[in-house]
N, C-alpha and C positions, 0 to 999 in steps of 0.2 A: 480775737487775734488776727492781725492782718497777715496775709501770706507774704513771705520774704520778697517775692517778685514785685508785688505792688509797692513795697517799701523802696526797693532799689530803683524802680522806675520813677519814683517821686523825689529822688535826691536832687536838691537844687544845684549842687556843684557838678553833677553829671549832666543835668539838663542844659546848663549853661555851655557845656563843652560840645554838645551834640547838635550838628546842623539839622535842618529839616530835610531829610532825605528819605527815599523809599526804603522800606525794610529789605534786608538781604538775607539769603540763606547762609548758614554757617558751614564751614569746611574744617575738617580735622587735618592739621598739618604735621604735627610731630608729638611724640610722647617720650618723656624721660623719667626714669626711676632713679632715685638717689638714696642709697642705703647708709644709715648710721649704725649704731649698735642695736638698739631696741626699737628704732623707728625708721621710717623712710619718707621721703618726699616724692610727690608725683607732680610733674610739670607738663602741662599740655598746651600746645600752641595751636590756635585756630585762626581762621580768616573770615571775612564777611561779618554777618550778624551786627549790622549797624545799630539796631535797637537794643542790643545787649540783653536779649531775653533767652539766649541759649543756656542749657544746663549740662552738667557733666556727671555721669555716674562712674564711680571708681570701684573696681573689684580686684581682689588679689588672692593668691593661693601660694602655699609653699610648694616648691618644685617636687613633683611626685604625687601630690594630692590630686584627687579627681575633681573636686568641686571648688568653685570660686567663692570667696566670702565678700559680702558687701561691706565697703568701707565708707567713711564719711564722704559726702559728695564733694566734688571739686569746687573751689571758691574762686570766683572771677576777681582778679585784682588789677587788671588793666585791660586795654582794648582787645588784646590778642592772647591773653594767658589765663589759664586756670591753674590753681595749685591745690594739691591734696596732701594729707598727712596720714600715715599709718602708724598705729601704736601697738605695743605689746608683741613685737616681733622677736624671734630668736636670733641672737648674735651668730655670725658666721654661717649663715644659711642663704640658699638661693631661693628667689621668689619670682612669681610671674604676675603680670598685670594685665587687666583688661579694662579699657575705658570706653564708654559709650556716649557719644555726643547727641543731644536732642535740641531741636529748635522748632517752635511753633510755625516758623516761616519755611521750614524744610532744611534738610542737610544735603549739601552737595558733595558727592563722593561717598566713600565708606564712612559709616557712622561709628564703626567699632575698630579699635586698634589694640594690638597686643604688644607687650613689652616685658622686660625682665630687669631685675636688679639683684644685688647680693648685699646683705648686711655685713658689716665688718666684724671680725672675730674679737671677742672680749678677752684678750689674753695679754700677758706681759711677757714678752720674749726676753729670755735671759742670754746675755752675751757669753761667748765661749772662748774668746781669744786669750785675754790676760786680765789680771787684776793689778791695778796700780794703786799703791797705798800712799795716803797723805796723813801726816801726823804733825801736831804742833812742834814736836821736838825733831822733826825730820830735817833734811837738807836738800835744797833744790838742785844741788849738784849730783844727787843720787839718781839711780835708775828707776826707783819706785816699785820694783818688781817683788819685793818682800817687805814685811813689816819692819825688818831691821834696816832696810835700805829705802825707807819711805822718804818722799819729798815733803817739803814744809808747807807749801801753798797749794790751794786748790787750782790756782791758775797754772802752776807748773804741771799738775796732773792733767789739766785740760790740754796743755800744749803737747804732752806726750801721747794723749789718747788717740787711738785709731778705732775704726769700726770694729765692734766686737769686744771692746774693753769696758771694764767696770772701774771707775775711779772711786775707791773705797776710802771714806774720810772718817778718821777717828774723832772722838769727842774732843772739844776744844773750841776756842774762839779764833776765827779766821777773819781778820779785818782787811778785806780786799773786795774788788769787783772782778768777776770772772767772765771773760769773753771766750766762748767756745769756738775754736778755729776750724773745726771740720765736722762733717756729718757722719752718722752711722748709716746702716741700711735696715731694711725691714726685718731681715733675718739676723743681723748683727748690729743692734743699736749700740750707742754709747750711753752708758748709765753712770750718773753721778749719784752716789749713795752715801748718806750718813749712816755710820755703823752703830751709833748709840743714840741716847735720848738727849744729848747735849752737844750736838754738832751745830755751832752757831756761826753763821755767815753774817758779819756785823759791819755796817757801813759807817759806824761812828769812829771818831778820832780816839785813839788809844790813850794818849796822854791826858786828855780832858776827862775821859772816863775814870782814870786812875786818880785824878785830883791835881789841879794846877792852881796857881794864884790868880786872883781877880782884883781889879781896882774898884773900890767902893766909890759911888757917886751919890748925888742927892736923890731923895725920894725913893730909896730902896733899890736903885739901879746899880748893877755891877757891870764892868767892862773888861774885855780882853781882846788884844790883837790876835787874830787867828793865823794868818799866813796861808789860808785856803778859803775857797768859797763854800758857803753852806746855805741850804734852803729848808732845813728841818732840824729841830732841836726838841729833845724830850728829856725828862728827868725821872727819878724814881717815883715821883708823884703823877707822872703822865706826860702826855704831849703838851708842848708849850705853843701858844698862839703866836703866829707870825704877824708882827705889826709893820706898817709902812714908814714909820718915823719914830724918833725918840720921844716926841711929845705924845704920840699915840700909845707907846709902851708905858709911859709914866701914868697915863690915865687907866690903863689895864681894863678896857671896856669889856673884853671877853670873860674876864673873871678868872677863876681858878683853873689849873694850878698856877698859871702865870704866863709870861710871854717873852718874846725876844725881838730884837731888831738888829739886822745886819746891814751895815752901810757900805759893804764891799771890802772893808778892811777890819773893822772892829765889830765884835759881837757884844750886844748889850742884853742883859737879863734882868727880869724882875719877877719875884714870886708873890703870889697873892697873900701868903701867910707871913710875909716879911722875912723869910729865911734867907740865908746867904748861900752862894754856890758851894762853899765849903761844907755846908750841911746836907748837900744834895749829891746824888750820883747823876752826872750829866752825860747825855749822848748827843754829840754834835756831828751831823752827817758830813763826811768828807768824800764819800763816793755816791754816785747817783743811782746805780743799779747793782743788784746782787749778781744774777746770772744774765748774760746778754747772748742771745742766739740770733744772729743776723744771717738770714739766708741758709739756715741749717735744717736738717731733717733727721728724724729717727734718733732723737736725743731724749733721755729721760732723767728727770731731776726728782729725787725722792729722799725724804726723811731728814730734811734740814730745818733748823730754825733760822729764819731770815728776817733781819730787823735793822732799823735805823738808817735806811737809805733815803737819799734826797738832797744831794749837794746843790741841785738846781731846782727848777720848778716842777719837774716831772719825775720824781723819784719812783723807782720800780723795784720790786723784789725779784721778779723774773720778767725779762723783756723778750717776747717772741716776735721778732721783726721779719716779716716775709719768710717765715719758716713754716714747715709742714710736718705733720705726723710726729709731733713731740708730745711728751706726757709729763705733766707736773703733778706729782701725787704725794700725799702723806707728809706735807710740809706744814710748818707753823710760821706764819708771816704776821708780823705786828709792828706797829709804829713805823710805817713806811710812808713817804711823802705823798705820792699820788695814787699808787695801785700796787697791790700784792702781785698780780699778774697782769701784764699789759700786752695785748695782742694787736698786731698791726699786719694785716694781710695773711697770706698763707692759707692752709687748709688742714682740717682733720686733727686738730689738737685735742687732747684730753686733759682737763683740769679737774682732778678728783681727789676726794678724801683729804683735803687740806683744811686748815683752820686759819681764818683771816680775822684779825682783831685790831682795834685801836682804842685809845683811851681819850678822855677829856672832851672829845667832839660832841657827844650827846648832851653835855652841859653848857655848850656855848650857844649864844644867840644865833638864830638862823640867818639873820641879815648880815651878821659879821662872817659867818662861815661860808655861806653861798658866795661863790666867786673868789674865795680866798684859797690859800695853799692847802687848807684843810678840807676842801671839797673833794674828798678822795673816794676811792672804790676798793672793794676787795679784788674784783676782776673787772677789767674794762676792755672793750674792743673799740678801736679807733680807725678813722679813715676807711681804707678798703677793708671790710670785715672778714674777707675770706669766706670759706664754705665748709660745712660739715663739722664744726667744732662741737665739743661736748663738755659741759660744765655740770658735774654731778657729785652728790654726796659730800659737799663741802659745808663748813659752817662759818657764818659771818656774824661778827658782833662789833658794834661801836664805830664802824666806819660811817662816813656821811651817807654814802650809798653802798648797797651790797654788790650788785652785778649790773654792768651796762653791756648787754649782749649784742648790740648792733653798732656797726660803724657808720661812716658818713657817706659811702658811695657804693655802687654796685661793683662786685668783684669780677675777676677775669674768668671764673670757672662756671658761671651760669647766672641766670637772672634771679634765682632764689638763693638765700644764704644757708638754709637747712641747719640752723643751730638748735641744739637741744640743751635746755637748762632744767635739770630735774633732781629731785630728792635732796635738795640743799636745805639748810636751816639758817634762818636769819633772825637777828635780835638787835634791838636798840640802835636803829638807824634814824638819825634826825631828819632825813629826807626820804629817799626811796629805797626800799629793799631790792626791788627789781626795777631797772630803768631801761626798758627797751625803747630807746629813742634814736632815730636816725634811719638808716637803711635796714629795715627788718622785713624779710620776705620768706614766708613759710617758717616762721619762728615758733618753736614749741616749748612752752613753760608748763611743766607738769609735776605734780606730787611734791611741791616745795612747801615748807612750813615756815611761816613768818609770824613774828609777834613783836609787839611794842615798837612799831615803826610809824613814822608820820604817814607815808604812803606805802602801800604794798606793791602795786604795779603802776608805774608811770609810763604810759604809752603816748608821749606828748612831744612830737608825733612819732609813731611807729608806722613807717610807710615803705613800700606800697602794700604790705601785708601778704597773706593773712597772718595774724598772730593768734595762736591757740593757747588759751589758759584753761588747763584741765586738772581737776582734782588737787588744787592747791588749798592751803588753809592760811588764813590771816586772822590772828587773834589780837584783840586790843589795839588795832590801828588807832592812832590818835592819842596815845598815852604819852607821847614824847614832849620835850620842852617846846619844840616847834609848834605843836598843837595846843598845848595847855597853857603855856606861858607867853609865847610870842604871838599867838592869836591867829595862826594860819589854819584854814580848814583842812582837815584830814580826810582821807578816803582810801578804801581798798583799791580803787581804780582812779587814776588821774588821766584825763584826756585834754585838759586845757593847756595851751602853749601859746607863745608869741610868734610862732612860725606860720607862714601861709600854707605849708605842705599839709595836705589832708592826711589824717590818720587812716591807715588801711583797714580792711575788714577785721573786726575783733570777734572772736568766738569764745564765750565763757561757758564752760560745761563742768558741772559737778564740783564747784568750789564752795568752800565754807568761809564766808566773810562775816566774822562775829566779833564785834567790839563791845567792851564794857566801859571804855573810857568815857568820862563825863561829857555830856552834850555833844556827842559825835555821831555824824551820819555814817552808816556803813558804806554807802557809795554816794559821793558828791561829784556830780558832773558839771564842772564850771566852764564858763567862757574865759578868755577867747580860745579860738582854735578851730580850724576847719576839720570836719570829720566825715567819714562815709557812713558806716553802719556798724551796729553791735548786735549780736544775737546772744541771748542769755537763756540757758536751759538748766534746770535741776540744780540751781545754786541756792545756798542759804545766805540771805542778805539781812543781817540783824544788827541794829545799832541802838544807841541810847537817845538819839534825836530822831531823825528820819531814817527809815530803812534805806530809802533812795530819795535823793534830791536832784532833780534834773533841771539844770539851767541852760546848759549847752543844747543847741537844737539837733544834736546827733540823732539819726534815725535809730530807734530801738525796737528790737523784736524780742519781747520778753514773754516767757511762758514757763509753766511748771516749776517756778521758783518758790521758795518759802521766804516770805517777808515778815519782818517783825521789828517793832520799836518798843523799847521798855518805857518810853514816855507815853502815857495814856492819851495825851493831847495831840500826839503826832503819829503819822504813819508814813505817807509818801507825799512829797511836794513835787509837782510836775509843771514846768513852765509857768511858775507863779501861782498855780492852783494847788491848794492843799486838799488831799484826800484822806479822810479819817479812817477808812476801812478798805479792805480788799475789794469788796463789792463796789464801793465808790470809785476806786481806781479802774476797775473793769468797765464800768459804765461811762465814766468821764474821759478816760484816756485810751480805752480799747486795749489795755495791756493786761497780761497775766490772766487770760481767759480760763486757764486750768491751774492757776497758781494757788498757793495756800498761805495762810497766815497763822501766827502763833509763835510762842517761844520755842527755840529749836530743841531744847532739852538734850544737850550733848552729855555723853557719859562722864568724861573727865578732861576737858580741854586743857587745863593747866598742866596735866601730865602727858599731854599729847594724844589723848584718846578722843577723837572727834566723831566717834560713832553716835548715831542718834539712839536715845533710850527707847525702850519698847513702846512708850506712850507718846513719843515725839510725832508731831504732824509731818515730819520729813519721811516717815516710813511709807514706802510704796507710793510716793507722791510724784515721782519723776516720769519722764517719757523715754522710750527707747531711742537711742541715737546710734545708728550704725557706725561701727568702728570705734566707739567711745565707751559704751557700757554693755557690750554684747553678753557678758556674763553677770547675772544678778540673781539674788534669791527673792522669793516672794512674788506678789502679783505684778509688781512693776519696780523699776529701780528706785532706791531711796534717794531723796534729795540731799545734796551735800557732797563733800569730798570723799566720804568713807561709807560704804555699805555696812549696815549693822552686822552682817554675818561675815565681813571680810577683815579679819584681824591682820592680814598681811599688809594692809595699808595704814596701819597705825603709825603716827609720826612721833617718834621719841623726842622728848624735850630736854635732853641732857646736852650740856656744852662742856667742852674741855676747859 
C-alpha cells in the first residue's frame, strides 16, 4: 500500500498547478467549528506550505470532559484549507476542539489552536400563540380561530399566521399554491400542520380531475383546450411522459402508461393501452409549487400529502428559496414535476421523515428521460447551496434521482457547506440515488440504505470536497432498466463526468456495495472526468462481473476492503489489466495490501440485515479509523456497513 502522502504528491492535476518553488513552512491561521445535530465540521485555514505536505490532527471533547478524543485527520481540499468531520455527537451540546498542524518543512508560529462549537438541539418547538383552523367547508371571511370559524384555504391561514401560530388543516383536498408571507422565530415558529392522514395539497386542475370532455383525434390521441399552462400530467396509471411535438406523442417512444403534448393552448393525450381520457382519472398541473417560502425562517410544514405540481418546467412540492431554519417533516410527496423539496440558498433546514415517490419513470428509456421534464429529484439543492442543511430518515422511490445535496456555487456563510444526508432509504431510481454533484465541501453521507438503483453515489463532480461516504449500503445496484435494458454501466460510485472541474477528495469508509444484478461491476470508475483522490477502507465491494473496474486514472488508496466477484473468471480490472485474485492485485497494482476476498456472507440483506455472518471473511478484517469506528467488538472492526454485534445499525427495508 502506498502512503497517502506519496499518492497526493504524484497527482498530475496538482503537479501542473504548482510552480517550481522552494518549500515553505506552514502557518496555522484560523480554526472554525460548525455544529449540526449529530455531526460537526472543522475548517482550518493555513498559509505557506507550497509543497502541500502539511498534515492536520483533529481532536475534540465534550465541554466538561478532561480528555480529548482523536478524530479523523483533517483533509486538504485546496491550497489553504483543511476540513474535518466529527460523527456521533450529542445534539444540543457544547464541544471543544484542538487542532495540531505538522509540516516536514516546519511550522511557523503556534502549531496548536483551540476552538469550540455547539451542536444544534434536536427538538421541535411548539408554538404557543394561537391555532388557526382550515377546513374544506370553511370560509375565508372567517377569523379561523375555532373549528366553527375555520377558513377555507391554506393560503388564507398563511396570510393570517403570525410567529407562534399553528395553521391546523383538516382532511380534504386543497387545490392551491401557498405562499408564506412572514417568518416565525426560534421560540415561536409558524407551523403548518395536517391534522389527519388525508390532508391533500393538490396542484392539479379540479375540473379535469372530476372528468371533462375531450376531442378524439387520429391514432388514439385526444385533445382539449386548457386555458392555463401546464408542464406535468399524470393519470391513475401513473405519470405521463412529456413530448415535444404531436408527432412524437403519436409515436409514444417512452411507452407506458402514455404521454402528452402541450402546445401552449391545447393539451394532447395518448395512452399506451389505447384507453380514452374518460376511462382515466387525470391530474393536469395548473400550479407550479405547493408551499413557497421566499426569504422566510422558522417555518415548519408537516403531515401533508403534496402532489401534482408543475405548471412550468420546475414544479416543486416545497420551495425553500433563500430561507433558513425551516423544517419539512412527515409529508408524502408524489407525482411532482421537478422536486419534492427544492432548496436554493439559506441555511440549517431540516428535511426529515418524508416519503418521496413517483411512478412510470423507472420504466422509461434513460436517453428519453435524461434531460427531459422527468429528470426529477426527491430533494435537490441548486445554485447557492447554503450551509448546515440536514436531510434524514426520508424514503425515496421511483424518482429519476433521489437527492442532489450540492448546489452550484459557494455560499455566503463559509467555504464549506456542512450538509448531512443520513438514514434515508432509496429504491428504484433509474439514475442516481444520491447525486452529490456541484459545490460539495465537507459533505457527509452516512447510514443510507439504497437498493435497485442505476448508480448509488454519483460524485461527478463533487468539488472541492471532501465528501465522506460512511456506513452506507447499496444493494443490487444495476438492476434497473437503465442498466439491464438500455445498456449503461452501473456502479455503486460514479466519478466520470463531462466537466473539467476535478472531483474533490473522496473518503469511503465502512460501506457495503453488494450487487446481484446480472453482469454488473460493484464499482465501475469510468472516464472522462478530472479527479483528485479516493481513499477506501473497510468496504465490502462485491459484484457479479468485476468487484472493481478502474478505467479513470483517479489516484486510489485502497486497503482493508473485502472484494468479491461471483464470476469465477473475473475479480478486478485495473487500467486495462485483469487481476484474477487478490494476490495478483496486490502484486500488480500495489492495492489492498491488507484486503480480503471472498463472498461477503451477509445475514439477510433483502430484509435490511447487512451484518456479516459468523463465517464471513468480513469479520475482524477492518482497520481502526479514528473518529469513524472507535467502538467495535472483536479483534478489529468488521468490514462493511454494519458490525456483526451492532444491531442498532440494521437498515429496515420497509416502504410506505
